[in-house]
C-alpha positions as CSV (number, residue, x, y, z in Angstrom):
1,M,0.0,0.0,0.0
2,S,1.1,3.5,-0.8
3,T,0.2,5.4,2.2
4,T,-0.3,9.1,2.3
5,T,-0.1,10.9,5.6
6,P,-3.2,12.0,7.4
7,E,-2.0,15.6,6.9
8,H,-1.7,15.0,3.2
9,N,-5.2,13.5,3.0
10,Q,-6.6,16.4,5.1
11,R,-5.0,19.0,2.9
12,I,-6.7,17.4,-0.2
13,A,-10.0,17.1,1.6
14,V,-10.2,20.8,2.4
15,M,-8.9,22.1,-0.9
16,T,-11.7,23.6,-3.0
17,F,-12.4,22.3,-6.5
18,A,-12.6,25.9,-7.7
19,S,-9.0,26.5,-6.6
20,V,-7.7,23.6,-8.7
21,Y,-10.0,23.9,-11.7
22,P,-8.1,26.8,-13.4
23,H,-4.9,24.7,-13.3
24,Y,-6.7,21.8,-15.1
25,V,-7.9,24.3,-17.7
26,T,-4.4,25.8,-18.2
27,K,-2.8,22.3,-18.4
28,V,-5.1,21.0,-21.1
29,E,-5.3,24.2,-23.1
30,K,-1.5,24.5,-23.2
31,K,-1.4,21.1,-24.9
32,G,-4.1,22.0,-27.4
33,R,-7.1,20.3,-25.7
34,T,-10.3,22.1,-25.0
35,V,-12.4,23.0,-21.9
36,D,-15.2,20.9,-23.5
37,E,-12.9,17.9,-23.5
38,L,-11.9,18.6,-19.9
39,H,-15.6,18.8,-18.9
40,Q,-16.3,15.5,-20.8
41,V,-13.5,13.8,-18.7
42,I,-14.8,15.3,-15.4
43,E,-18.4,14.3,-16.2
44,W,-17.3,10.8,-17.0
45,L,-15.6,10.4,-13.7
46,T,-18.1,12.3,-11.5
47,G,-21.4,12.5,-13.3
48,F,-21.3,16.4,-13.0
49,D,-22.3,18.3,-16.2
50,T,-20.9,21.7,-16.9
51,K,-23.8,23.5,-15.2
52,K,-23.3,21.4,-12.0
53,L,-19.6,22.0,-12.1
54,Q,-20.2,25.8,-12.2
55,E,-22.6,25.6,-9.2
56,L,-20.0,23.6,-7.2
57,M,-17.3,26.1,-8.0
58,D,-19.6,29.0,-7.2
59,E,-20.3,27.3,-3.8
60,K,-16.6,26.9,-3.3
61,V,-17.1,23.2,-2.3
62,T,-14.1,21.3,-0.9
63,F,-12.9,18.1,-2.7
64,K,-14.5,16.2,0.2
65,T,-18.0,17.6,-0.6
66,F,-17.3,17.5,-4.4
67,F,-16.7,13.7,-4.3
68,E,-19.4,13.1,-1.7
69,Q,-21.8,14.5,-4.3
70,A,-20.2,12.7,-7.2
71,T,-21.4,9.5,-8.8
72,I,-18.0,7.8,-9.6
73,H,-18.0,5.9,-12.9
74,K,-18.1,2.2,-12.5
75,N,-14.9,1.9,-14.6
76,A,-12.9,4.4,-12.5
77,H,-11.0,1.5,-10.9
78,L,-9.4,1.0,-14.3
79,I,-7.5,4.3,-13.8
80,K,-4.0,3.1,-12.8
81,G,-0.5,4.4,-12.8
82,V,1.6,7.0,-10.9
83,I,0.5,10.5,-10.3
84,C,2.2,13.1,-8.0
85,G,4.5,10.3,-6.9
86,Y,1.8,7.9,-5.8
87,R,0.6,4.7,-7.5
88,I,-3.2,5.3,-7.7
89,E,-4.3,1.7,-7.3
90,D,-2.3,1.5,-4.0
91,L,-3.7,4.5,-2.3
92,D,-5.6,3.6,0.8
93,N,-7.6,6.8,1.4
94,E,-10.7,6.8,-0.8
95,L,-11.0,10.6,-1.2
96,T,-7.3,11.0,-2.1
97,K,-7.7,8.1,-4.6
98,K,-10.7,9.9,-6.3
99,V,-8.8,13.2,-6.5
100,R,-5.8,11.3,-8.0
101,Y,-8.2,9.7,-10.5
102,L,-9.2,13.1,-11.7
103,D,-5.6,14.3,-11.8
104,K,-4.6,11.3,-13.9
105,L,-7.5,11.8,-16.4
106,V,-6.5,15.5,-16.8
107,D,-2.9,14.4,-17.2
108,E,-3.8,11.9,-19.9
109,L,-6.0,14.5,-21.7
110,A,-3.0,17.0,-21.7
111,K,-0.7,14.3,-23.0
112,G,-2.9,13.9,-26.1
113,R,-4.3,10.5,-25.2
114,K,-7.4,9.5,-27.3
115,M,-10.7,10.2,-25.5
116,E,-11.9,6.6,-25.7
117,K,-8.7,5.5,-24.0
118,I,-9.1,8.2,-21.3
119,L,-12.7,7.2,-20.7
120,R,-11.9,3.5,-20.2
121,T,-14.6,2.4,-22.7
């Protein structure tokens, strides 16, 4: 098991989705991908459409609340690999794992991976 510290997990839990979202946008746009594609990826993972994402950002929800309200895709467990120095499939904190799923999908989008591969179809 790849363990994260309780402090690390707490930092992630209280971070707001709205504070991280602009970084996702910058990352994918810099690599020639679109906000629409980013939203497609986020919706696949969480079930949130663009309108709901905007509401959650306006409400400044934390990642904890964000993922409590999300409906995680049944194929999310297929998201594997290393992100931010952690092997996703080995993370023992569920919230941290879900946040890393999202990071990994954004990363794959930015790296030019085909959408059907990213969406684990």
